[in-house]
C-alpha positions in Angstrom: 77.4 99.9 93.2 81.1 99.2 92.8 82.0 95.6 93.7 85.6 94.4 94.1 86.7 90.9 93.2 88.7 88.9 95.8 92.1 89.8 94.4 91.3 93.6 94.3 90.0 93.3 97.9 93.2 91.6 99.1 95.3 94.4 97.4 93.4 97.2 99.1 93.4 95.5 102.4 97.2 95.0 102.1 97.6 98.7 101.4 95.3 99.6 104.4 97.5 97.4 106.6 100.6 99.4 105.5 98.8 102.7 106.2 98.1 101.5 109.8 101.8 101.5 110.4 102.1 105.1 109.1 99.5 106.4 111.6 100.8 104.4 114.5 104.6 104.3 114.7 104.6 102.3 117.9 107.3 99.6 117.7 104.9 96.7 118.4 102.3 97.9 115.8 104.9 98.4 113.1 106.4 94.9 113.9 103.0 93.3 113.8 102.1 94.9 110.5 105.5 94.0 109.0 105.0 90.3 110.1 101.5 90.2 108.6 102.9 91.6 105.3 105.9 89.2 105.3 103.6 86.3 105.8 102.3 86.7 102.3 105.7 85.6 100.8 104.6 82.1 99.7 101.4 83.4 98.2 101.3 83.7 94.4 100.0 86.9 92.7 101.9 89.7 91.1 99.4 92.4 92.0 99.3 91.3 95.6 103.1 91.4 96.0 103.2 94.9 94.3 100.7 96.0 97.0 102.8 94.3 99.7 105.8 96.2 98.4 103.9 99.5 98.6 102.7 98.6 102.1 106.2 97.8 103.2 107.3 101.2 101.9 104.7 102.7 104.2 106.0 100.6 107.1 109.6 101.6 106.5 109.2 105.3 105.4 106.1 106.4 107.3 104.7 109.7 105.9 107.6 110.0 103.5 106.1 107.2 101.4 105.1 108.4 97.9 101.8 106.6 98.0 100.6 109.0 100.7 101.2 112.1 98.6 97.5 112.4 97.7 96.6 112.5 101.4 98.8 115.5 102.3 97.5 119.0 102.2 99.4 121.3 100.0 103.1 121.2 99.2 104.2 120.3 102.7 107.7 119.0 102.8 107.8 115.7 104.8 111.1 114.9 106.4 112.4 111.4 105.7 111.8 109.1 108.6 114.7 109.2 111.1 113.8 105.9 112.6 115.5 102.7 111.4 112.3 101.1 110.1 113.3 101.1 106.4 116.7 99.6 107.2 115.1 96.8 109.2 112.5 96.1 106.4 115.3 95.9 103.8 117.5 93.8 106.0 114.7 91.3 106.7 113.7 91.1 103.0 117.3 90.5 101.9 118.4 88.2 104.7 115.3 86.1 105.4 113.4 85.9 102.1 116.1 86.7 99.4 118.0 83.4 99.7 114.8 81.3 99.7 114.9 78.2 97.5 111.3 78.7 96.6 110.9 80.6 93.2 107.6 82.1 94.3 109.2 83.7 97.4 112.1 85.0 95.3 109.6 86.5 92.8 107.8 88.1 95.7 111.0 89.6 97.0 111.8 91.2 93.6 108.3 92.7 93.5 108.6 94.0 97.1 111.9 95.7 96.2 110.3 97.2 93.1 107.5 98.5 95.3 110.0 99.9 97.8 111.9 101.6 95.0 108.8 103.1 93.5 107.3 104.4 96.7 110.3 105.2 98.9 113.2 105.5 96.5 114.3 108.8 98.1 114.8 107.2 101.5 118.5 107.0 102.4 118.3 103.3 103.4 116.8 102.4 100.0 119.4 104.5 98.1 122.3 102.8 99.9 121.2 99.2 99.3 119.5 98.8 95.9 122.3 96.9 94.0 122.3 93.6 96.1 118.5 93.3 95.9 118.4 91.9 92.4 121.3 89.4 92.4 119.1 86.5 93.4 116.0 87.4 91.4 117.3 86.5 88.0 116.5 82.8 88.3 112.7 83.3 88.5 111.0 82.9 85.1 108.1 85.2 84.8 106.9 87.7 82.2 106.5 90.3 85.0 110.1 90.3 86.1 
């Protein structure tokens, strides 16, 4: 039997939460999932925040998220999400959490942006706004950043 430790379980549950927003693009569901993911900002844990970044990519990009490639049948071209979900996710990350005085929150933001770039780097909203994302992240001292 395969048992997960607590950290691995939180990572997988975080990804599952992001996948819920892919399957149900209702505005209230997407907002609730995004709020639940953003509530993890003060929590410490590099792996958790990488999972949050991947889940936020699912929230913003929908089926165009790269982490969902294994679930697609064949070489089906998925159009990039036409909704403004990714722009809102990026705006909230940069405006609300980016200027935080807490180093743990700033580290979380950098890891979220890394997850967004890895999983939804082709999305137009991500390609327009990558440069300002890292201007506040340089102050955090960590071997992971």
